[in-house]
C-alpha positions in Angstrom: -0.1 -0.3 0.2 2.8 2.2 -0.1 6.5 3.0 0.1 9.4 1.4 2.6 6.8 -0.5 4.5 8.2 -4.2 6.1 6.7 -5.8 8.9 9.1 -7.3 12.0 8.3 -9.7 14.6 9.0 -8.0 18.0 10.5 -10.3 20.3 9.0 -11.6 23.6 9.9 -9.5 26.7 9.5 -9.5 30.5 9.1 -6.0 32.1 9.3 -5.5 35.9 6.0 -3.8 37.0 7.2 -1.1 38.3 8.5 -0.3 34.4 4.9 -1.3 32.9 3.5 1.0 35.3 5.2 3.7 35.8 6.9 4.3 31.9 3.6 3.0 29.4 1.8 5.6 28.5 -2.1 5.2 28.0 -1.8 2.2 30.3 -6.0 1.6 31.8 -6.4 2.1 35.0 -8.5 -1.1 35.1 -4.6 -2.7 34.0 -3.0 -0.9 36.6 -5.4 -2.2 38.8 -5.0 -6.2 37.6 -1.3 -5.8 38.5 -2.0 -4.2 41.5 -4.2 -6.6 42.6 -2.0 -10.2 40.5 1.5 -8.9 40.6 2.2 -5.8 43.0 4.4 -2.6 42.0 8.1 -3.8 42.3 11.0 -3.9 40.6 11.2 -7.3 41.1 7.9 -8.5 39.9 8.0 -9.2 35.9 5.1 -9.4 33.5 5.6 -10.9 29.9 5.5 -9.6 27.2 4.5 -12.3 24.1 6.0 -11.7 20.4 3.8 -9.7 18.2 4.4 -8.4 14.1 4.7 -4.9 13.7 4.4 -3.4 10.6 6.9 0.2 9.8 3.9 2.1 7.8 4.0 4.2 4.8 4.2 7.4 6.8 6.8 6.4 9.1 4.7 5.3 11.7 5.2 1.5 13.7 2.1 -0.3 13.5 2.0 -2.9 17.1 0.6 -5.6 17.0 -0.2 -6.0 12.9 -2.2 -8.9 11.7 -1.9 -9.9 7.7 -5.4 -10.1 6.1 -6.6 -13.2 4.1 -5.7 -11.0 0.9 -1.8 -10.3 3.0 -1.3 -14.3 3.9 -2.0 -15.0 -0.2 -0.3 -12.2 -1.9 3.2 -13.6 -4.4 5.3 -9.9 -4.0 6.6 -11.2 0.3 10.5 -10.2 0.4 12.9 -11.6 2.5 15.3 -8.9 3.9 18.0 -9.8 5.8 
């Protein structure tokens, strides 16, 4: 749909609950409460984030959690870039 677009995988990672609660912008208050009820708010407690796909869009933004459409999956113009 545009020049310079590509997808990439963000690998799984673990972050401290303190980092998630205090440094992730626009985190819903309900999720902060869930963390407090299930983990606490410390550097020791960790939350695992699973791997996901991202897309670098034509307007130079990054789309987190990109999902391929059926048309994307069946396209024959995919190229692996090393």
